[in-house]
N, C-alpha and C positions, 0 to 999 in steps of 0.2 A: 645303656641308658635308653629308655623308651620315650618316643615322642608323644606328647599329649595332644589332644585335639586343638588346643590353643596354639601350640608350636607349629602344627601342620598348617593351620590357617596362616600363620605368620610367613612360613616358607613359600606357600602359594602366592601370597601378596607380594613377597620380595621378587619372585620369579616374574610376576606380571609387570612390576616396576622396571625390572631389567629389560624385559621385552620392549616396553614403551620407550625406555632410554635408547635402546639400540635402533628402534624405528626412527626416533627423532634425529639421531646422529646420521643415519643413512639419508634421511630427508634433507638435512642440512648440507651434507656433501653434494647431493644432487643439485641443490639450489646454487651452490658455489660453482659447480661445473657449468650449469646453464648460464650463470652470470658471466663467467669467463668466456664462454662461447659467444655470447652477445657482444661483449666488449671487443673480442677479436674481429668479429664480422664488421662491426661499425668502423673500427680503425683501419681494417684492411681495405675498405672501400672509401676511406676518407679522401684520398687523392682524387678519385673519380668524381666524388660529390663536390669537392671544392672547384674542380675544373668546370663541371657543368654549371655550378652557380655563377662562377665568374663569366663564363661564356654567355649565359643568358642575359647578364646585365651589361656586358661590354661589347658583344659582337652580334647583336641583333640588327645588323646592317648588311647592305650589299658588300661582299668582299671581293668579288671577281666579276668584272664586266657587267655588274648590275644584276647578276642572276643567282649568285651563290648566297644562301642564307644558312647559317649554322645554329643549331640548338646546343651542341656540345663540342668541346675540343676533342681532338684525337688523343687518346690516352692509352698507354701500355704500362702495365705494372712490372714487366720484365722484357727480356729480349724476345723478339718475334721472328721466326724463321719464314723464309719464302722460297718457293721452288725457283731455281735459277739465280738465287742471290749471289752476290760477289763473295770471293774468298775473304773471310774475316781476318786472315793473317796479314792482309795487305793494306788495311786502313784501321784507324782507331775507333771511329764511331760513324754510324750511318742510320738513315731512316727513310721510310716512304710513307707519307701521310695522305690518306684518302679523304679529301675534304668533303665530298658529297656523302660518302659512306660513314664519315665521322669515326674512322678507325685507323689504326696503325697497321699497315700491311707488312712492314719490315722494320725491325728495330735491333740495333746492336750498340750497346754502351751509350744510349741516348741521354742518360742522366749523369754521365761521367764528366768530370772537369776537363775542359779543353781550352787551348789558346785559340782565339778566333781569327787572328790575322785580320785581313781586310774585310771579312764578313762583318766586322765591327761597324763598317760604314752603313750597314742596313739600320742599325740602331741610330746612327747619326741622322740618316734620312727620316726615320720614324719620328724622332724628336722634332725635327723641322716641320714635317708635314702635319703632325698632330698639333703643333703650336698655332697653326693658322697663319703663319708668317706670309707676307706678301712676296710671292716669288719674283715679282717684277722689280723689287727693291734693288738698288745699286749697292754693291759691296766693293769697298776699297781694300785691296790686298796689302797686308802688313809685312814687315820684315820677317816675322815668324812664319808666315805662310808662303814666302818666296820659295820657288822651286830650288833655288840655290842653297837653301837652309837644310836640305835633306841629303843623305848619302847617295852615292851613285847607284846603289842597288835598291834604293827605295823609290817606288813608282811615284812619278809626279806628272801633273798635267801641263807643266811649263808656265804657270802664271808667275808674275813678278811683282815685287813691291811697287805700289803705286798704281797697278792695273785696276781698272774699274770694269766690272761685269755684273750681270744680274745674279741673284740668288738661284734662280732657275738654272742658269748656265753652270753654276758651281755644282748643283745637284746632278746634272747630267755628267759632268766630269767625274764626280764622286762615284756614281754607280756604273757608268759605262766604261770609263778608263781607270777607275780606282785610284784617283789622284790623292796622295797623302797631303799635298799642298792645299787642295780644294777643301779637304776635311778641316784643316786648321782654319782656313778663311771662313768657313761656315760657322765653326765653333766660336770664333772671336766675334763674328757679326751677331750671333744670337745671344751670347752670354758675356762677351767682353774678353774672355780668356778661356783656355782649355780646361782649367780646373773647374770653373763654374759650369761649363757645358757638360763635363763628366758627371757632375752632380745631377744635372737634368737627365742624363742617360740612366743613371742608377735609380732615380725616381721613377722613370718610365718603366724600367725593368720590374720594379715592384708593382706598378699598376697592372702590368700584363702577366703577372705571376712567373716571370723569368727569374726565379729565386736562386738559380744556380750561377748567376752571372754577376760580375763586378767589372766596371769600366773605369779606366783612368785617363783615357785619351779618345779622340774622335776618329782616329784612323786605324788603330789596331797594331801599330808598331809595338814590338814585344815589350812586355812588362810582366813580372811575376804576379802582380796583383790585378792583372787584366785578363779575365777568363770568362768562359761561358760553358754551355753544354749544347749538344746537338738538338735536344728538345727545346731549349730556350731559343735557339736560332729559328726553329720552326715557329715559335710564338711570335718572335720579332718579325719574321717574314710575313706571317699571317696578318699582323698589325699593319704592316706597310701596304698590304693588298686592299685595305679599306680605301685607299686613295687612287683614283684613276690616274693621277700624274705618275705614280710609281710604276704601274703596269705599262704606261706609255713609255717611260724612260727605259725600263729593262728590255723592251722590245726593239729599241732603236738600233739600226745597223751602224749608225755613226751620228755624231753631233758636231756642229761647227759653232763655236762660241765667238761672239763679237766682243772685242775688248777695246776700251779707250786707254791708251798708254799714259804714263805719267807725264810725258811731254806733249800730250794733247793729240797725238797721232792715232789713227785707227789701225787695228790689227785683228786677225782672226786665227783661231786654232781649231783643228779638226781632231776629234777624239773617236776612236773605234773600240769595240768591245774587247775585253781581255780573255773571254772564255773561248776555248779552242773549237767548240761547236760552231760558234758564230764566225770564227775566222777561217773555217774550213780545214783546220789542222787536226780535227778528230772526226771520225766517221759518225754520222747521225745514227741514232738507234733505228732498228728495222721496224719498230712499232712505236706508237705514241708520238707526241709532238712536244718540242721544247719551246716554251714561250719566252723565257728569259730568266736571268738570275744574277748571281754575284760570286766572284772568285775570291780566294784569299790564300796567300802563301807567305810563310816565314820559316826559318830554320826550325824553330821550336814547335810551330803549329803544324808543319807539314803542308801538304797540298789539300785545299778545301774548296768545296763547290756546293752551292744551294741553288735549286732551280724550281721554277713554276712549270709544271708539265701538264699535258692533257692526254687522256686516253684517246684511242682512235674514234671513240664516240663523243669526244669533247668534254669529258668529265675532268675536273681539275685535281691535281696532286702536287704536293711539295716533296721533292727528293733532296737528300743531303748526304754528302760524304765528307768526312773530316779526318785529317791526319794520314792521307795516302802517302806512300813513300816517294812516288814520282808522279809527274803530270800524266804520263802514259797510263799508269795504273789508275790514277784518279778518274780519267775519262772512260777507261774500260769498266771500272766498277760502277760509275754512274750510268753507263749504258745498260749494264746488267739490271740495275734497279728500274730504269725506265721501261726496258723491254719486259719486265715482270709486272707492269701495271695491268690489272685485270680490265678487260673490256666488257663490262656488264653493268 
């Protein structure tokens, strides 16, 4: 069968149409790939953008000794290695946050769920300090906050039912000596009961973007529903640093609380820091300077420590180790982090 002129024109037209269809299909596929790439890039940097937006609206204030101003939070999308870092087999999570450089110099499992133990008391302090409560107010210790209400292995400051002391004194005992009794006394004074105070703690966690945390008590005694992350503890500690009173307290070598007893007599209790660096039970790092911080230990949480440090040139850092197997390992690993602080 021979093709006529008309059929030849038809075949050529059909070929042109097919070429046009193929070109349109390829163009459509390229558009889809480009759109997917844009979507990935936007979502991949979502965390950094949210952190920067939050920081600019909430932390445009002096955070440390009136000199530190942050435009962005320190953010890491994944683990960050550092030369001389501690052995990751000996602890569960850790981080080194460069506050001036606004970057994470070391990170390991910083977004993983952890039990905070007494690091919880940092959030307790933050709720009080952010509330603007009068620290000179007198607090009357309840039966729930009496030191005798706690187990023998649960740290207490020794306050008793009917004791009267200031909210400031309770804060010192909370942060310096890590008193579980002080935490309960503070919670009841602010909110009437522990449950109400825990609600304030969770609200505060939401405000500062500590979204991996949930609190059910003011002291950190173990509860399956009471947890945090190393990164959230950095955020909480950073929030505390807005307050001069906080940095004053964590630098204290000791504190003596004046107490009016239930029978009207006067008494005093002296509290000393729980961290081994301050007690001389751990060798200080060969470089860098420790300003102060908070310890925490329970069977489930392991041994935890968060510190405000300075480089040799005076630049501020926050270092944290959580879930160390022993106190000896905890301070060895913390020392490795501090000695890894860059001095530039």
